[in-house]
Structures are given as structure tokens and as C-alpha cells.
C-alpha positions in Angstrom: 80.4 115.3 42.0 81.1 112.6 39.5 79.3 109.4 40.8 81.6 107.3 38.6 84.7 108.4 40.3 86.1 105.5 42.4 86.2 107.7 45.6 82.8 109.4 45.0 81.3 107.9 48.1 84.4 107.5 50.2 87.6 105.5 50.3 86.9 101.8 49.8 87.5 99.8 53.0 87.1 96.3 54.3 85.2 95.9 57.6 87.6 93.3 58.9 90.5 95.7 58.7 88.8 98.4 60.8 88.9 98.9 64.5 85.3 99.5 65.3 83.5 100.2 68.6 81.1 97.4 67.8 81.0 94.7 65.1 79.5 95.7 61.8 77.1 93.6 59.8 77.9 95.2 56.5 78.0 98.5 54.6 75.4 101.2 54.4 74.9 104.2 52.2 74.3 107.1 54.5 72.6 110.4 53.6 75.2 112.6 55.3 73.9 114.8 58.1 70.8 112.5 58.6 70.2 109.2 60.3 69.0 107.7 57.0 70.3 104.8 55.0 69.6 103.7 51.4 67.1 100.8 51.4 68.4 97.9 49.3 64.9 96.8 48.2 63.2 100.1 47.5 66.2 102.3 46.5 65.0 105.2 48.8 66.4 106.6 52.0 64.7 105.5 55.2 65.4 106.4 58.8 67.5 103.9 60.8 64.5 103.7 63.1 62.2 102.3 60.4 61.7 98.6 61.1 61.3 97.9 57.4 64.7 99.3 56.4 66.9 96.9 54.6 70.0 99.1 54.6 72.9 96.6 54.9 75.0 95.8 51.8 77.3 92.8 51.8 80.3 94.6 50.2 81.6 98.1 49.7 81.2 97.6 45.9 77.5 96.6 46.3 76.9 99.8 48.4 78.8 101.9 45.9 76.7 100.5 43.0 73.5 101.3 44.9 74.7 104.8 45.8 75.6 105.5 42.2 72.3 104.2 40.9 70.4 106.4 43.3 72.5 109.4 42.6 72.2 109.1 38.8 68.4 108.7 39.1 68.0 112.1 40.8 67.1 115.2 38.8 70.1 117.4 38.0 70.6 120.4 40.3 72.8 121.9 42.9 71.0 120.5 45.9 72.0 116.8 45.6 73.0 115.5 49.0 76.4 114.1 50.0 76.4 110.4 50.4 79.0 108.1 52.1 79.5 104.4 52.6 79.8 103.6 56.3 80.0 100.6 58.5 76.5 99.5 59.7 75.1 97.0 62.2 71.6 95.8 63.0 70.7 95.7 66.6 68.4 92.7 67.2 67.1 94.0 70.5 66.0 97.5 69.3 65.3 96.1 65.8 67.0 98.9 64.1 70.1 99.8 62.2 73.1 101.3 63.9 75.4 103.8 62.2 79.0 103.0 63.1 81.1 106.2 62.4 78.2 107.7 60.5 78.1 111.5 60.1 75.3 113.3 61.8 75.8 117.0 61.4 72.8 119.3 61.4 74.5 122.0 59.3 76.5 119.9 56.9 78.2 122.0 54.2 77.4 121.1 50.6 79.7 118.5 49.1 82.6 119.9 47.1 84.5 117.7 44.7 88.1 117.5 45.8 91.3 116.4 44.1 92.8 113.3 45.6 96.6 113.2 45.6 98.2 109.8 45.1 99.7 108.2 48.2 103.5 107.6 48.2 
């Protein structure tokens, strides 16, 4: 995967244009297949249940920049995980982050770079 590709972490989207089951507070960088988001302060992945997690980015571009920074800091190898930018909310009652349309698959296949065809 090329982290500099504009679609490396998903198609850019605006929260206000999505039909979501609950309102989103921002964008999160999800470690696909896990309930972990990239923490804005520490630059590491933490569980959405961690009360110290600061995993909400104000824009898709801010989340993309953080994902790229994390990705390029990892040692080279075949086992780098798939990351995606997803809508995220923070539930004040449970004091935790909520993945909206996040991907939780226990046996996620390794990421394969694909060729995107232009839309007509």
C-alpha cells in the first residue's frame, strides 16, 4: 500500500453528506478488524473503551495525515494492518468512542492494493 495515494485510507467523505444511524462527532482512524482508533495525542492505537482515548479528528484530511504519519513510522514488512477513516462519535454516558460503520471482522484478509477506475 502506498500511504501517499489519495485513497489509501478510504474514499474522502464529508460527515454532513452521510446518512448515519447516529450523529458523528468527527473522523477516526480505525485499525480494521479491531475496535481500536488512533489516538490524536499519542499517535498509537487504543481501544474505544479506553477512557483516555482522544480518537476524533475534525476533518477527513486531519485523520488521513495522522494515518499516513503512523503508517510511515512503522517498520517495513508484510504485516502492516489495514487502516480506514470512519465516522466516529463519543458517547458521554458510557464515556467512550462509538464506531459508526466501523469494520470489525475477526479474520480480516490482508490489505491488497487495488486499482481505482475513474468514475464517469
